[in-house]
C-alpha positions in Angstrom: -27.3 -24.2 3.4 -24.2 -22.1 4.2 -21.8 -24.8 3.1 -23.7 -25.2 -0.2 -23.5 -21.5 -0.8 -19.8 -21.5 -0.1 -19.2 -24.4 -2.4 -21.3 -22.7 -5.2 -19.4 -19.4 -5.0 -17.0 -18.9 -7.9 -13.3 -19.0 -7.1 -11.6 -15.6 -6.8 -9.4 -14.9 -9.9 -5.6 -14.7 -9.2 -4.1 -11.3 -8.7 -2.4 -11.1 -12.1 -5.6 -12.1 -13.9 -7.5 -9.4 -12.1 -4.7 -7.0 -13.0 -4.7 -7.9 -16.7 -7.1 -5.1 -17.8 -5.1 -2.5 -15.9 -1.8 -3.7 -17.3 -3.1 -3.7 -20.9 -4.5 -0.2 -20.4 -1.2 0.9 -18.9 0.8 -0.5 -21.8 -1.5 1.2 -24.3 -1.1 4.6 -22.6 2.7 4.2 -22.5 2.8 3.0 -26.1 0.8 6.1 -27.2 3.3 8.3 -25.3 6.3 6.7 -27.0 4.7 7.0 -30.5 3.8 10.6 -30.0 7.3 11.3 -28.7 8.9 9.5 -31.7 6.8 11.5 -34.2 7.4 14.8 -32.4 11.1 14.2 -32.1 11.5 13.2 -35.7 9.8 16.4 -36.8 12.3 18.4 -34.8 15.3 16.4 -36.1 15.9 14.7 -32.7 16.2 11.0 -31.6 13.4 9.9 -29.3 15.7 7.1 -28.1 18.4 9.6 -27.2 15.9 11.7 -25.3 14.8 8.7 -23.3 18.2 7.1 -22.6 21.1 9.6 -22.9 20.2 12.9 -21.2 20.3 14.3 -17.7 20.3 11.6 -14.9 20.3 8.7 -17.4 23.8 9.7 -18.4 25.0 9.5 -14.8 23.4 6.1 -14.3 25.0 4.6 -17.5 28.4 6.1 -16.5 28.1 4.4 -13.1 27.1 1.1 -14.8 30.1 1.3 -17.2 32.9 2.8 -15.1 31.7 2.5 -11.5 31.8 5.3 -8.9 34.4 8.0 -8.6 33.4 10.4 -11.5 32.7 14.0 -10.6 32.3 17.4 -12.4 33.6 20.6 -10.8 31.6 23.6 -11.8 33.0 27.2 -12.1 31.0 28.3 -9.0 32.8 25.6 -6.9 30.0 23.0 -6.8 31.0 19.4 -7.2 28.7 17.0 -8.9 29.7 13.5 -7.9 28.1 10.3 -9.2 28.1 9.1 -5.6 24.7 10.9 -5.4 23.1 8.2 -7.5 22.1 5.0 -5.8 23.4 1.8 -7.3 20.5 -0.6 -8.0 19.6 0.8 -11.4 23.2 0.9 -12.7 23.8 -2.6 -11.3 20.8 -3.9 -13.4 22.1 -2.0 -16.4 25.5 -3.6 -16.1 23.9 -7.1 -15.6 21.7 -6.7 -18.7 24.6 -5.4 -20.7 26.7 -8.4 -19.7 24.2 -11.0 -20.7 22.7 -9.3 -23.9 24.1 -7.3 -26.8 22.3 -4.2 -25.4 24.3 -1.0 -24.7 24.2 0.4 -21.2 21.8 3.0 -22.3 19.5 0.5 -24.0 19.7 -1.8 -21.0 18.5 1.1 -18.8 15.6 1.7 -21.2 14.6 -2.0 -21.0 14.9 -2.0 -17.2 12.6 1.0 -17.0 10.0 -0.5 -19.3 9.9 -3.8 -17.3 9.9 -1.9 -14.0 7.1 0.4 -15.1 4.9 -2.7 -15.8 5.9 -4.1 -12.4 5.1 -0.7 -10.8 1.7 -0.7 -12.5 1.0 -4.2 -11.2 2.1 -3.2 -7.7 -0.2 -0.1 -7.7 -3.1 -2.3 -8.8 -2.3 -4.8 -6.1 -2.3 -2.2 -3.4 -5.5 -0.4 -4.6 -7.2 -3.7 -5.2 -6.4 -4.9 -1.7 -7.9 -1.7 -0.2 -10.8 -0.8 -2.5 -11.2 -3.6 -5.1 -10.2 -4.3 -8.7 -12.2 -1.4 -10.4 -10.4 1.2 -8.3 -7.2 -0.7 -8.8 -7.5 -0.4 -12.6 -8.4 3.3 -12.4 -5.4 4.0 -10.1 -3.0 2.4 -12.6 -4.5 4.4 -15.5 -4.3 7.6 -13.5 -0.6 6.9 -12.8 0.0 6.2 -16.5 -1.6 9.5 -17.6 0.3 11.8 -15.2 1.6 14.8 -17.1 5.2 13.7 -16.6 4.4 10.1 -17.1 6.9 9.9 -19.9 9.5 9.6 -17.2 8.2 6.1 -16.5 9.7 5.1 -19.9 13.0 6.8 -19.4 16.3 5.3 -18.2 15.6 6.8 -14.8 15.0 5.2 -11.4 11.4 6.4 -10.8 9.7 3.3 -12.3 12.1 0.9 -10.6 11.6 2.6 -7.2 7.8 2.8 -7.5 7.7 -1.0 -8.4 9.7 -1.9 -5.3 7.8 0.5 -3.1 4.4 -0.6 -4.3 5.1 -4.3 -3.8 6.7 -3.7 -0.4 3.5 -1.9 0.7 1.4 -4.7 -0.7 3.5 -7.3 1.2 2.9 -5.3 4.4 -0.9 -5.2 3.7 -0.9 -9.0 3.3 1.3 -9.7 6.3 4.4 -10.8 4.3 6.9 -9.1 6.5 10.1 -10.6 5.3 9.2 -10.0 1.6 8.3 -6.4 2.5 11.5 -5.8 4.3 13.6 -7.3 1.5 11.8 -5.1 -1.1 12.2 -2.1 1.1 15.9 -2.7 1.3 16.1 -2.9 -2.5 14.0 0.4 -2.7 16.6 1.9 -0.4 19.3 1.0 -2.9 17.4 2.8 -5.7 16.7 6.3 -4.4 17.1 8.4 -1.3 13.3 8.4 -0.9 13.6 4.7 0.0 13.4 6.1 3.5 9.7 6.4 2.9 9.3 2.7 2.4 11.4 1.9 5.5 9.2 4.3 7.6 6.1 2.6 6.3 7.4 -0.9 7.2 8.5 0.2 10.7 5.3 2.1 11.6 3.1 -0.8 10.3 5.2 -3.3 12.2 4.9 -1.2 15.4 1.2 -0.8 15.0 0.9 -4.6 14.3 2.9 -5.3 17.5 0.7 -2.9 19.5 -2.5 -4.5 18.2 -1.2 -7.9 18.9 -0.4 -7.0 22.5 -3.8 -5.5 23.0 -5.5 -8.5 21.5 -3.8 -10.9 23.9 -5.9 -9.3 26.7 -9.1 -9.7 24.6 -9.5 -13.3 23.5 -12.8 -12.6 21.7 -11.0 -10.0 19.6 -8.3 -12.5 18.7 -10.9 -15.0 17.5 -12.8 -12.4 15.6 -9.6 -11.1 13.9 -8.6 -14.6 12.8 -12.0 -15.3 11.4 -12.1 -12.1 9.6 -8.6 -12.7 8.1 -9.6 -16.2 7.0 -12.8 -15.1 5.4 -11.5 -12.0 3.7 -11.0 -12.2 -0.1 -8.7 -9.5 -1.6 -10.6 -7.1 -3.8 -14.0 -8.7 -3.1 -15.5 -5.8 -1.2 -17.9 -3.4 -2.9 -15.8 -0.4 -4.1 -18.7 2.0 -3.7 -20.0 1.2 -0.3 -17.5 -0.7 1.8 -15.0 1.4 3.8 -11.3 1.2 3.3 -9.2 -0.9 5.7 -8.7 1.0 8.9 -5.2 2.5 9.3 -2.7 -0.2 10.2 -5.2 -3.0 10.2 -3.1 -5.9 8.8 -4.8 -8.6 6.7 -2.8 -11.2 8.7 -3.3 -9.5 12.1 -1.2 -11.8 14.2 1.9 -12.6 12.1 4.6 -14.5 13.9 6.8 -11.9 15.7 10.0 -13.3 14.3 9.1 -12.7 10.7 7.8 -9.2 11.5 11.0 -8.4 13.4 13.1 -9.8 10.5 11.3 -7.7 8.0 11.7 -4.6 10.0 15.4 -5.3 10.4 15.9 -5.9 6.7 14.0 -2.8 5.6 16.8 -0.1 6.2 19.8 -2.2 5.2 19.8 -1.0 1.5 19.7 2.7 2.2 21.8 2.6 5.3 24.4 0.4 3.6 24.9 2.7 0.7 25.0 5.9 2.8 27.6 4.4 5.1 29.6 3.2 2.2 29.6 6.7 0.6 30.7 8.1 4.0 33.5 5.6 4.2 34.5 6.3 0.5 34.6 10.0 1.0 36.2 9.8 4.4 33.6 12.0 6.0 31.8 9.4 8.1 28.1 8.6 8.3 27.1 12.1 7.1 29.3 12.0 4.0 26.4 11.4 1.7 24.9 14.7 2.8 28.1 16.4 1.7 27.8 14.7 -1.7 24.2 16.0 -2.0 25.3 19.5 -0.9 27.6 19.5 -3.9 24.5 19.3 -6.1 22.8 22.0 -3.9 20.4 19.4 -2.6 19.3 19.5 1.0 16.3 19.6 3.3 15.2 23.1 4.5 11.6 22.5 5.4 10.4 24.0 2.1 11.9 27.4 2.6 13.7 27.5 -0.7 10.7 26.3 -2.6 8.5 28.9 -0.9 10.9 31.6 -2.0 10.9 30.2 -5.5 7.1 30.4 -5.6 7.1 33.9 -4.1 9.6 35.1 -6.7 7.1 34.2 -9.4 4.8 37.0 -8.3 7.4 39.7 -9.3 5.8 40.0 -12.8 2.5 39.3 -14.3 3.3 36.4 -16.7 5.3 34.5 -14.1 2.6 35.2 -11.5 0.3 32.8 -13.4 3.0 30.1 -12.9 3.1 31.0 -9.2 -0.6 30.5 -8.9 -0.4 27.2 -10.7 2.3 26.0 -8.2 0.2 27.0 -5.2 -2.8 25.3 -6.7 -0.7 22.2 -7.3 0.6 22.0 -3.8 -2.9 22.6 -2.4 -4.2 19.7 -4.5 -1.5 17.4 -3.2 -2.3 18.4 0.4 -6.1 17.9 -0.3 -5.5 14.5 -1.7 -3.4 13.5 1.2 -6.0 14.8 3.7 -8.7 13.0 1.8 -6.7 9.7 2.1 -6.5 10.3 5.9 -10.2 11.0 6.2 -10.9 7.9 4.1 -8.9 5.9 6.7 -6.3 4.5 4.3 -4.0 1.9 5.9 -1.4 3.6 8.0 1.5 2.2 5.9 0.2 4.0 2.8 -0.3 7.3 4.8 3.2 7.1 6.3 4.8 6.3 2.9 3.0 9.0 1.1 3.6 11.6 3.8 7.4 11.0 3.7 7.5 11.1 -0.1 5.6 14.4 0.0 7.8 15.9 2.7 11.0 14.9 0.9 9.8 16.2 -2.4 8.2 19.5 -1.3 10.6 20.4 1.5 13.9 19.8 -0.3 16.0 22.6 -1.8 16.8 20.7 -4.9 16.1 21.9 -8.5 12.5 22.8 -8.4 11.7 21.7 -12.0 12.4 18.1 -10.8 9.6 18.1 -8.2 6.9 16.7 -10.5 8.9 13.5 -11.2 10.0 13.3 -7.6 6.3 13.1 -6.6 5.6 10.3 -9.1 6.2 7.5 -6.6 3.5 8.9 -4.3 0.8 6.8 -6.0 -1.5 6.5 -3.0 -2.4 10.1 -3.6 -4.3 8.9 -6.7 -6.6 6.6 -4.7 -9.2 9.2 -3.9 -9.3 10.2 -7.6 -9.4 6.5 -8.6 -12.4 5.9 -6.4 -14.2 8.9 -8.0 -13.3 7.7 -11.5 -14.6 4.2 -10.7 -18.1 5.5 -9.9 -19.4 6.6 -13.3 -20.4 4.2 -16.0 -17.5 2.6 -17.9 -17.9 4.6 -21.2 -17.7 7.9 -19.4 -14.6 6.8 -17.4 -13.0 5.3 -20.6 -13.6 8.6 -22.5 -12.1 10.7 -19.7 -9.1 8.4 -19.4 -8.5 8.4 -23.2 -8.6 12.2 -23.2 -6.0 12.4 -20.4 -3.8 9.8 -22.2 -3.7 11.9 -25.3 -3.0 15.1 -23.4 -0.2 13.4 -21.4 1.3 12.0 -24.6 1.4 15.4 -26.2 2.7 17.1 -23.1 5.3 14.5 -22.6 6.7 14.8 -26.1 6.7 18.6 -25.8 8.3 18.6 -22.4 11.0 16.0 -23.3 11.9 18.0 -26.5 12.2 21.1 -24.4 13.4 21.5 -20.9 12.5 18.0 -19.8 13.3 16.4 -16.4 16.6 17.6 -14.9 
């Protein structure tokens, strides 16, 4: 009877087929944002393409792609802005695409970001689908698409590329593909300094997996149960409403061969460590040379002191006090979402990754207007909201998502034609 039921069960759709609705929805949201930006920019006599590819950090990336490292700007106050602050993977891809196509460096950066944003959306779906099922996965992707600063996902910036690599590295950990996870973490470390968050996630997950494996060796029944559970588990097949999330650190392949796990953990830090050490050698200041480069941009880690002072200064007058209250509410929301993920027992790799991204974004002394986009890779924060959005009937969820998409498109066009992302 059981064999007959098993044979009669429909095959589980492949991951990309399950992700198709989410990717189509994501593409629609991003297309809406680009159309609104084009119309808004034309009305103001500006080029939307220039706003997306030739302002702020995108100029630094294209300059690295075209001329390499070594360019710097000395400001009247003594600060030195060096292009060594920008990690190399995005400019490498821009240079490669420029070499094999007629695209300019700026256009190549735009294409890389568009492709990477779709890869990031697919990776976010894969992670959320693995933990909560396909409906929550779709909602998570759409929520990431309608972030107020979501227009950055279409800019020649490194946020989309980094999020894609981070999401797929986390998915590889969740599915026990340690070598792939380590390789993707290494690439993420060549993309942004926050690549340290991916490395930390891989290391902690590997350590937890090793600890569980050692504990299971002394309980043969647990080993048998774990293997049976792994063999019978189907990604995304659980009920999104009633089934609990995977317990923190519970690997889908609980007892992966130790060599592959160790190799993945060794690969993970090579990208970030390699670039940081290269910068130290290039500047002649040793392993900490990259910190001096960041100091020239007035970037550093002070535990959030400078950000706290920035918020406190908002309360010196009434109009700015409203902005201060908004900042406090925003930080409180981020903390609440993280705590909700902890209470929901999200996998430990997601919690570690998100915690490090939050800490680096909120506790850094960098330009405070950039914090919203620096938080964009922290997509696991959206999982509690995605679960809530997945509960109502589809028309209600679709209406809410459409409204958020329109609001994000309008805000993105307004923001990019104004102060925009520094």
